[in-house]
C-alpha positions in Angstrom: -24.8 8.6 20.2 -22.6 10.9 22.3 -21.4 13.9 20.4 -18.3 16.0 21.1 -17.1 18.9 19.1 -13.4 18.3 19.3 -11.9 15.3 21.0 -9.4 12.4 21.0 -10.0 11.2 17.4 -9.2 14.6 16.0 -6.0 14.8 18.1 -5.1 11.4 16.7 -5.5 12.7 13.1 -3.6 15.9 13.9 -0.5 14.3 15.5 1.1 12.9 12.3 0.3 16.1 10.4 1.9 18.3 13.0 4.9 16.0 12.9 5.0 16.4 9.1 4.8 20.2 9.4 7.6 20.3 12.0 9.9 18.3 9.7 9.8 21.3 7.3 11.7 23.4 9.9 14.6 20.9 10.2 17.6 21.2 7.8 17.6 18.3 5.4 21.2 17.3 6.2 20.2 16.5 9.9 18.9 13.1 9.0 19.1 11.8 12.6 16.9 14.6 13.8 14.4 14.0 11.0 14.1 10.3 11.9 13.9 11.1 15.6 11.1 13.6 15.2 9.2 11.3 12.9 9.6 8.4 15.3 8.5 10.6 18.2 5.2 11.6 16.5 4.4 8.1 15.3 5.0 6.8 18.8 2.8 9.7 20.2 0.0 8.7 17.8 0.3 5.1 18.9 0.2 6.1 22.5 -2.8 8.3 21.8 -4.6 5.4 20.1 -4.1 3.3 23.2 -5.9 6.0 25.1 -8.8 5.8 22.6 -8.7 2.0 23.1 -9.1 2.6 26.9 -12.0 5.0 26.3 -13.8 2.5 24.0 -16.8 0.8 25.5 -16.7 -2.8 24.4 -20.3 -3.4 25.1 -21.5 -0.9 22.6 -21.7 -1.7 18.9 -22.5 1.8 17.8 -20.2 4.6 16.8 -18.4 6.1 19.8 -16.3 9.2 20.6 -18.1 10.9 17.7 -16.9 14.4 16.8 -18.8 16.6 14.5 -18.1 20.1 13.2 -19.8 22.0 10.3 -17.5 22.1 7.4 -19.6 23.2 4.3 -23.1 23.3 5.9 -24.7 24.7 2.7 -23.8 21.4 1.0 -24.5 19.2 4.0 -20.8 18.4 4.5 -19.4 18.1 7.9 -16.3 17.0 9.6 -17.6 13.9 11.4 -15.4 11.1 12.8 -16.2 8.2 15.1 -15.0 4.7 16.0 -16.6 1.3 16.5 -15.5 -2.3 16.9 -14.9 -2.6 13.2 -12.5 0.4 12.9 -10.9 0.3 16.4 -8.3 -2.4 15.7 -7.6 -1.2 12.2 -6.7 2.2 13.7 -4.5 0.5 16.3 -2.9 -1.6 13.5 -2.1 1.6 11.6 -0.6 3.5 14.6 1.3 0.4 15.8 3.0 -0.2 12.4 4.0 3.4 11.6 6.8 3.6 14.2 8.0 0.2 12.9 7.9 1.6 9.3 9.9 4.7 10.3 12.5 2.5 12.1 12.6 0.2 9.1 13.3 3.2 6.8 16.6 3.9 8.5 18.6 2.7 5.4 16.9 5.5 3.3 19.4 8.3 3.0 18.2 10.2 0.0 15.6 13.0 0.3 14.9 11.9 3.9 12.9 14.9 4.8 10.5 14.4 1.9 10.3 10.7 2.5 9.3 11.1 6.2 6.9 13.9 5.4 5.0 11.6 3.0 5.0 8.8 5.5 3.4 11.0 8.2 0.8 12.5 5.8 0.0 8.9 4.7 -0.7 8.0 8.3 -3.2 10.8 8.7 -4.9 9.7 5.4 -5.2 6.1 6.5 -6.5 7.0 10.0 -9.0 9.5 8.5 -10.4 6.9 6.1 -11.0 4.5 9.0 -12.6 7.2 11.2 -14.7 9.3 8.7 -18.5 9.3 9.1 -19.1 11.7 6.3 -18.9 10.4 2.8 -17.2 13.5 1.5 -14.7 13.4 4.3 -14.1 9.7 3.6 -13.4 10.4 -0.1 -11.0 13.2 0.8 -9.0 10.9 3.1 -9.2 8.1 0.5 -7.5 10.4 -2.0 -5.0 11.8 0.5 -3.6 8.2 1.0 -3.0 7.9 -2.8 -0.6 10.8 -3.2 2.1 10.0 -0.6 2.1 6.3 -1.6 2.5 7.4 -5.3 5.6 9.4 -4.3 7.0 6.8 -2.0 6.9 4.2 -4.8 7.8 6.6 -7.6 10.8 8.3 -5.9 12.3 5.7 -3.4 11.3 2.5 -5.2 13.1 0.0 -7.4 14.3 0.2 -11.0 10.7 0.0 -12.4 9.3 2.5 -9.8 7.8 4.9 -12.3 5.8 2.2 -14.1 4.7 0.7 -10.8 3.7 4.1 -9.3 1.7 5.1 -12.4 0.0 1.7 -12.5 -1.0 2.0 -8.9 -2.4 5.5 -9.4 -4.3 4.7 -12.6 -6.0 1.7 -11.1 -6.9 3.4 -7.9 -8.0 6.6 -9.5 -10.3 4.8 -11.9 -12.1 3.1 -9.1 -12.2 6.2 -7.0 -13.8 8.4 -9.6 -16.6 5.9 -10.1 -17.1 5.9 -6.3 -17.2 9.7 -6.3 -20.0 9.7 -8.9 -21.9 7.1 -6.9 -21.5 9.2 -3.7 -22.9 12.3 -5.4 -25.8 10.4 -6.8 -26.5 8.8 -3.4 -26.5 12.1 -1.6 -28.7 13.8 -4.2 -31.2 10.8 -4.0 -31.2 11.1 -0.2 -31.9 14.8 -0.5 -34.8 14.2 -2.9 -36.4 11.6 -0.7 -35.6 12.9 2.8 -35.6 16.6 1.9 -32.2 17.0 3.7 -28.9 17.5 2.0 -26.3 15.5 3.9 -23.2 13.4 3.4 -23.6 11.8 6.8 -23.0 8.1 6.5 -25.2 7.3 9.5 -28.2 9.2 8.0 -27.7 7.7 4.5 -27.7 4.2 6.1 -31.5 4.8 6.5 -32.0 5.4 2.8 -34.0 2.7 1.0 -33.5 2.6 -2.8 -35.0 0.4 -5.5 -33.0 -2.7 -6.4 -31.9 -1.3 -9.8 -30.5 1.9 -8.3 -28.8 -0.1 -5.6 -27.2 -2.4 -8.2 -25.4 0.4 -10.1 -24.3 2.2 -7.0 -23.0 -1.1 -5.4 -21.1 -1.8 -8.6 -19.4 1.6 -8.5 -18.4 1.3 -4.8 -17.5 -2.4 -5.2 -15.2 -1.8 -8.1 -13.2 0.9 -6.2 -12.9 -1.4 -3.2 -12.2 -4.5 -5.2 -9.2 -2.8 -6.8 -7.9 -1.8 -3.4 -8.3 -5.2 -1.8 -7.1 -6.4 -4.5 -9.6 -9.0 -5.7 -9.0 -11.2 -8.7 -9.0 -10.1 -11.5 -8.3 -6.5 -10.4 -5.0 -7.4 -8.6 -2.4 -6.8 -11.4 -1.2 -3.5 -10.0 -0.3 -5.2 -6.6 2.9 -7.3 -7.5 4.5 -4.3 -9.3 3.7 -1.9 -6.5 5.0 -4.3 -3.8 8.2 -5.3 -5.6 9.2 -1.7 -6.6 8.1 0.0 -3.3 10.8 0.6 -0.6 10.6 -1.8 2.3 8.5 0.5 4.6 6.2 1.3 1.6 5.6 -2.4 1.0 4.8 -2.9 4.7 2.3 -0.1 4.9 0.8 -1.1 1.5 0.2 -4.7 2.6 -0.6 -4.1 6.2 -3.0 -1.1 6.0 -3.8 0.2 2.5 -5.1 -3.2 1.2 -7.4 -3.3 4.2 -9.1 -0.1 2.9 -10.8 -2.2 0.3 -12.1 -4.9 2.6 -13.1 -2.2 5.2 -14.9 -0.3 2.4 -17.0 -3.3 1.6 -18.0 -3.8 5.2 -18.5 -0.1 6.1 -20.0 1.2 2.9 -20.9 -1.2 0.1 -22.7 -3.9 2.1 -24.8 -1.8 4.5 -25.6 0.9 2.0 -26.9 -1.5 -0.6 -27.9 -4.5 1.4 -30.2 -6.2 -1.0 -27.7 -6.2 -3.9 -24.9 -7.2 -1.6 -26.8 -10.2 -0.4 -27.7 -11.1 -4.0 -24.1 -10.6 -5.1 -22.7 -12.9 -2.4 -22.5 -16.1 -4.5 -20.6 -14.2 -7.2 -18.3 -12.4 -4.8 -17.6 -15.7 -2.9 -16.8 -17.4 -6.2 -14.3 -14.6 -7.2 -12.8 -14.7 -3.7 -12.2 -18.4 -3.9 -10.7 -18.1 -7.4 -8.4 -15.4 -6.0 -7.4 -17.7 -3.1 -6.4 -20.5 -5.4 -5.0 -18.3 -8.2 -2.9 -16.2 -5.8 -1.5 -19.3 -4.2 -0.7 -21.0 -7.5 1.1 -18.0 -8.9 3.0 -17.5 -5.6 4.3 -21.0 -6.0 6.0 -20.1 -9.3 7.8 -17.0 -8.1 11.6 -16.8 -8.1 11.6 -13.5 -6.2 10.7 -13.7 -2.5 9.1 -10.3 -2.4 6.9 -11.2 -5.4 6.0 -14.5 -3.7 4.8 -12.6 -0.6 2.9 -10.1 -2.8 0.9 -12.8 -4.6 0.3 -14.5 -1.2 -1.6 -11.3 -0.3 -4.0 -11.9 -3.2 -4.7 -15.3 -1.7 -5.0 -14.2 1.9 -7.3 -11.3 1.1 -9.5 -13.7 -0.8 -10.2 -15.4 2.5 -11.1 -12.0 4.0 -13.6 -11.4 1.2 -15.0 -15.0 1.6 -15.7 -14.4 5.2 -17.3 -10.9 4.7 -19.8 -12.2 2.1 -20.8 -15.2 4.3 -23.0 -12.6 6.1 -22.7 -14.3 9.5 -21.0 -13.4 12.7 -18.2 -16.0 12.5 -17.3 -15.1 8.9 -17.3 -11.4 9.4 -15.4 -11.5 12.7 -13.0 -13.9 11.1 -12.4 -11.5 8.2 -11.8 -8.6 10.6 -9.3 -10.8 12.6 -7.7 -11.9 9.4 -7.2 -8.3 8.3 -5.1 -7.7 11.4 -3.3 -11.0 11.0 -2.4 -10.3 7.4 -1.2 -6.8 8.4 1.2 -8.3 11.0 2.4 -11.4 9.2 2.8 -10.0 5.7 4.2 -6.7 7.1 6.8 -8.8 9.0 7.6 -10.9 5.9 8.3 -7.7 3.9 10.5 -6.3 6.7 12.6 -9.5 6.8 12.8 -9.6 3.0 14.0 -5.9 3.1 16.6 -6.7 5.8 18.1 -9.5 3.8 18.0 -7.5 0.6 19.8 -4.6 2.3 22.7 -7.1 3.0 22.7 -9.2 -0.1 21.1 -6.9 -2.8 19.1 -9.9 -4.1 15.7 -11.3 -3.4 16.0 -14.3 -5.7 15.4 -17.6 -3.8 18.1 -19.4 -5.8 20.7 -16.9 -4.5 20.3 -18.2 -0.9 20.4 -21.5 1.0 22.0 -22.5 4.3 21.3 -19.2 6.0 20.5 -20.8 9.3 24.2 -21.4 9.9 25.2 -17.8 9.0 22.2 -15.7 10.3 20.4 -17.8 12.9 18.3 -15.0 14.5 17.0 -13.9 11.1 16.3 -17.5 10.2 14.4 -18.1 13.5 12.3 -15.0 13.0 11.5 -15.9 9.4 10.4 -19.3 10.6 7.9 -17.9 13.1 6.5 -15.4 10.6 6.3 -18.0 7.9 4.3 -20.3 10.3 2.0 -17.5 11.3 1.4 -16.7 7.6 0.3 -20.3 6.8 -2.0 -20.4 9.8 -0.2 -22.7 12.3 -2.4 -23.2 15.4 -1.1 -21.2 18.3 -0.2 -18.3 16.0 -2.4 -15.4 14.8 -3.2 -16.7 11.3 -5.0 -19.8 12.5 -7.8 -18.0 14.4 -8.9 -15.8 11.5 -8.8 -18.6 8.9 -10.7 -21.0 11.2 -13.5 -18.4 11.9 -13.7 -17.6 8.2 -14.0 -21.2 7.2 -16.6 -21.8 9.9 -18.7 -18.9 8.8 -18.3 -19.6 5.1 -19.2 -23.2 5.4 -22.7 -22.2 6.5 -23.1 -20.0 3.5 -21.3 -21.8 0.7 -19.9 -25.3 1.7 -18.7 -26.2 -1.8 -16.7 -23.0 -2.3 -15.4 -23.3 1.3 -14.0 -26.7 0.5 -12.2 -25.3 -2.5 -10.9 -22.4 -0.5 -9.4 -24.8 2.1 -7.1 -26.0 -0.7 -5.7 -22.5 -0.7 -4.5 -23.1 2.9 -2.6 -26.2 1.7 -1.1 -24.4 -1.2 -0.1 -21.6 1.1 1.8 -24.0 3.3 3.4 -25.6 0.3 4.9 -22.4 -1.3 5.8 -20.7 2.0 7.6 -23.8 3.4 9.2 -24.5 0.0 10.6 -20.9 0.0 11.7 -21.2 3.6 13.5 -24.5 3.0 15.4 -23.2 0.0 16.4 -20.0 1.7 17.3 -21.2 5.2 18.3 -24.9 4.9 20.8 -26.8 2.8 24.5 -26.1 2.3 25.8 -22.5 2.5 27.0 -22.9 -1.0 27.0 -19.3 -2.2 30.3 -17.5 -1.1 28.5 -14.1 -0.9 26.2 -15.5 1.8 29.2 -16.2 4.0 29.6 -12.4 4.6 26.0 -11.8 5.8 25.6 -10.3 9.2 22.7 -11.3 11.5 20.0 -8.8 12.6 21.2 -5.7 14.5 19.7 -4.1 17.6 17.5 -1.7 15.5 16.0 -4.6 13.5 15.4 -6.7 16.6 13.6 -3.7 18.2 11.2 -3.3 15.3 10.5 -7.0 14.9 10.0 -7.8 18.6 6.5 -6.2 19.1 5.2 -7.8 15.9 6.3 -11.2 17.1 4.7 -10.7 20.5 1.4 -9.8 18.9 1.6 -12.8 16.5 1.8 -15.1 19.5 -0.6 -13.2 21.7 -3.3 -13.1 19.0 -2.9 -16.7 18.3 -3.2 -17.7 22.0 -5.7 -15.2 23.3 -8.0 -13.7 20.6 -10.8 -13.0 23.0 -9.9 -9.3 23.8 -10.1 -8.6 20.0 -13.2 -10.6 19.2 -15.1 -9.3 22.3 -14.7 -5.7 21.1 -15.5 -6.5 17.4 -18.6 -8.6 18.2 -21.3 -5.9 19.0 -20.4 -3.8 16.0 -20.3 -6.7 13.6 -23.7 -7.9 14.9 -25.1 -4.4 14.5 -23.9 -4.2 10.9 -25.3 -7.6 10.1 -28.6 -6.7 11.7 -28.7 -3.5 9.7 -28.1 -5.3 6.5 -30.7 -8.0 7.3 -33.3 -5.4 8.4 -32.8 -3.3 5.3 -33.1 -6.3 3.0 -36.3 -7.4 4.8 -37.7 -3.8 4.4 -36.9 -3.8 0.7 -38.6 -7.2 0.2 -41.6 -6.0 2.2 -41.9 -2.8 0.1 -41.6 -4.8 -3.1 -44.2 -7.2 -2.0 -46.6 -4.4 -1.1 -46.2 -2.9 -4.5 
């Protein structure tokens, strides 16, 4: 493992924070300058992440571009960041969507400085969580994400924003505190066995604990991540947060923050406690499939388009969990790919819902109909994104779902067959929504005044649509870079589980 002291990953983390700090020096009434500066720094972060992508060695599954600096050496805490094929595209997804989110925030005209400040701090928090190789550092970034999102929902959200923001914080904090206790126990246990006090994730990977201890620690980590995913039945905070959040908040929440949970399972809960993770697979798969069907069924009954999209996330992320706990290459790679797909497709759906809401001030399906005649560009983009969300071959969603089902069928064929019905239900409720909103007569007089998408909205949608098609047609560049790291993680889990069994047998 190559070691640097200060390198590209740290610069990536600093760029949004520097942008947030510079915002403080701009008068709050210069809203154009505030937006321009925020856009500049989010674009700079995206450009820098492309440089990291170019430096990344796709043949290596281990952590790369590692940077380590002592932080609190007396307590074994260091600033340690690194990137592998699992985190690479999640970092790129984050930096790719942040300029889009800033552009989509243009209608926000109240407290713009504070709004953009929280957006930039949120970006650093999300990137830090994906890059952290120290458990203490990971927890810090995990909590850093929570605060800006709380304010974004609570200040710039809808009529029930305070309720939604508090519910989001209470759920997330409850899980986070359990994870913190588990981290402290894990580190103390490692110090006792290895005679070294460290929070280093890579060193703690080597720790072998008895099954009973693994069980409690896995439950503590898993609960925190399951809330974040959100897995059924820990999902109830999600619809409120999505519906009340401003458009850009909904996009980032769906596209990136929900991935923290699935990423947490793959990076922490599964390799740290492999024996329990393997034993829990049937239970997790069952819950994931229930979530797939439940999320789809509830989405079908929604009258509000944004709430429909929110419940569809419960269903789509159930597929991600199904693939992860299949514990094979196809399933895990499919889950990683589906995380990116969901980020793009659901993010784009929230953007389009926000655009029509800004014009019509309604998200109720019954208020629309016949929009194709009035806003054809909007309608065409909604059609592409809807088809990508339901996994049409040739678009991004199909590849991830296919790999997940392929991997999951080898692990749990019965549950996989049930999960496949979720794909059918997904097509039913998405196409039903699309038909009622876009086709039919333009009966509502208020819809006759709607204007089609403007240049700013086309600019922010264009790169997402390009990626939706590119990832559907040519997934190899993504899968090739994910593969070695996924295999290394699966090998680590399998080896640790074998060692545990061997140790137990010897006793």
